[in-house]
N, C-alpha and C positions, 0 to 999 in steps of 0.2 A: 245271684244269677249263675246258673250252671255253665253257661257258655259265653265267652267273650268273642266278638267278631271284629275284624278289621277289614278294610277293603281288600287287602292282599291275601289274607289267609284266616282260616278258622282255627281256634285253639280248642282242643278237646282235652279235658283233664284225664288223668289215668283212671280215676273213678268212673268218669263218663264212658271211657273206652271199654272198661270192664262191664259196667252195668248195661250199656247198649248191646254188648255181645250176648249177654244173658237174655235180654229182651228179644233180640233177633233169633236166638236159639229157640225161645218159647214160641215165636211166630212160626218158625220152620216146623216145629213139632205139632202145630195145630192141625186139627182134622182137615180143614180145607186145603192147607198146603200139602199135607201128605197125600191127599186125594189127587191134587194136581200132579205131583211127582209120580205117583203110581199109575196115573192114566197113560203114561208113555213108556212103561216098562217093556213093552213088546215092540216099540218103535226102533228105528235105526239110531246109530250112535249120535249122529248130528242132531236129530230131534231131541233125544234124551239130554244131550249136553246143553242145548239151547234152553230146554225146559228147566233143568237144574239151575242154570244161571238166572233165568227169568224169576223163578221162585225165590232165589236168594235176593235178587234186586227188590222184588215186591216186599219181602219180609223186612229188608233194611229200610225201604222207603216208609213203611208203616211206623218205624221207630224214630225216624228223623225229626218229626215235629216235637217229640219229647226232649230233643236236644236243641230246640229252637232253630232247627235247620229246615228249609223248605223240602217238601217231598217231591223234588224235581231232579232231573239229571245233574244240575249244578250243585244241589244240596248233597246228592250222592257222591259227587266228586270231592266236595269239601270234606265230607265225613271220611271217605276212603283215604284221602291224603293225610288228614289229621291222625287217623288210626295208624297209618303206615309210619308216621313220624315217631310214634311210640315204639313201634317194632324196631326202628333204627336206633333210637337213643336211650331206651331204658336199659337197666342192668340185666344180666343174664337170667335171673330168676323171673323177673317181670316179663321179659320177652318170651320166656318159655311158657308162662301162664297165658299170655295173649295168643301165642301160637297154638296152645292147646284148645283155647276157646274157638279159634278158627277151624281147627281140626274137628272139633265137635260139630260145627255147622256142616262141614263137608261129609262127616260120617252120616248125618241124617240125609243129606242130599244124595250121596252115592248109594246108600242102602236102598232108598226108595225109588231110584231111577235105574241104577245099574246093577243092583243086587250085590254090592261089594262094599268094602271099607276103604278108606284112604290107604295107600301104600306107605311103607316106611319112608321117612324123609330122606332125601338125597343130599349129597354135599353140594356146595356152591359150584365146585368144579364139574361135578356130574351134570348139574342143571345147565351150566354154561355149555358143556359139550352137546347136550341134547338139544338145546335151543339153537346152537350153531348148525347142527345137523339138519334141523327142521328148516332153517332159513336157507341153507345151501340147497336142500331138496326143492324148495319153492322156486329156486332160480334155475332149475333144470329146463332145458329146451322143451321137453314134453309139457311141463306145467305151463310155461309161457305160451306155448301153442294153444293149450286148452283155454287159457284166459282170453287169448285173442279170438278164438273160435266162439267164445260166449257172446261176442259182439257182432258176429256175422252169420250168414247162412240162415238156417232154420231158427237158430237161437236169436237172431235179430228180431224175430216176430214175437218173442216172449215178452211178458211184462217185465218191468224193472225188478220186481220182487222175485219172479221166476228166474231171471238171470242171476240175481244175487244168490239165490238158492243153488243154482248150478255151479257157480264159483265156489260157494261154501262147501259143497259136496266134493269138489275137486281138491280143495285145500285139506279137508278132513281126510280124504284118501291118501294124500301125500304125507300128512302128519302121522296117520295110522301106520304107514309103512316104516317110517323112521322110528316111531315109538315101539313097534313090534320088534325091530332089530335091536332095540335097547333092552328087550326082555319083558315088555308089557304086552300081555296077550289079550286079544279080543276087545269088545266094547268096554268091558270093565277096565282093562289095562290102559286103554285110551284115556278114560276119565281119570284114572289114578295118576298117570303121567302128567296130564294137564294140571291136576291139582298140585303135584310136586313142583311143577314149574312156577306156580303162583307163590309158593312159600319161599 
């Protein structure tokens, strides 16, 4: 059996982690997935970012049954955690290979939604500084006021989905300002910085 499971956690072999990454990459490069990505090329950065992530999730979910994992959010979480374990514990060459596979996935996603490639990797210190700046910006009085206003006044009449969208746009606006100050320009820069923070 390829996969052994226990109630606490899923074990993913290195071979499975590598093979599944190639399968996900093949899914991402399929015509239907490319079409989904390109359908939002002229949309705003929030919509493009959401679509890129949705396509990655769909592609990964399609591969999970081949690893004896359910194509559910729980299965996705098990897979992600098991894959991340390899990124933390393998030797430098193997980690670099797995990171390159992840980068190839994001190359497809960013090319077809944002018209760019992933930016060069940033150091852990640079990523920490950027993440802290984003958290600090989210705690500014203006942002807190915007979040509160999303629950009152005219916004109170919006559906839950519309309110969530309003909040998501405010968050993306704040993140974009911080990201731009860090040297990442426009929609493409936003996506590149977000990918850098994931690695």
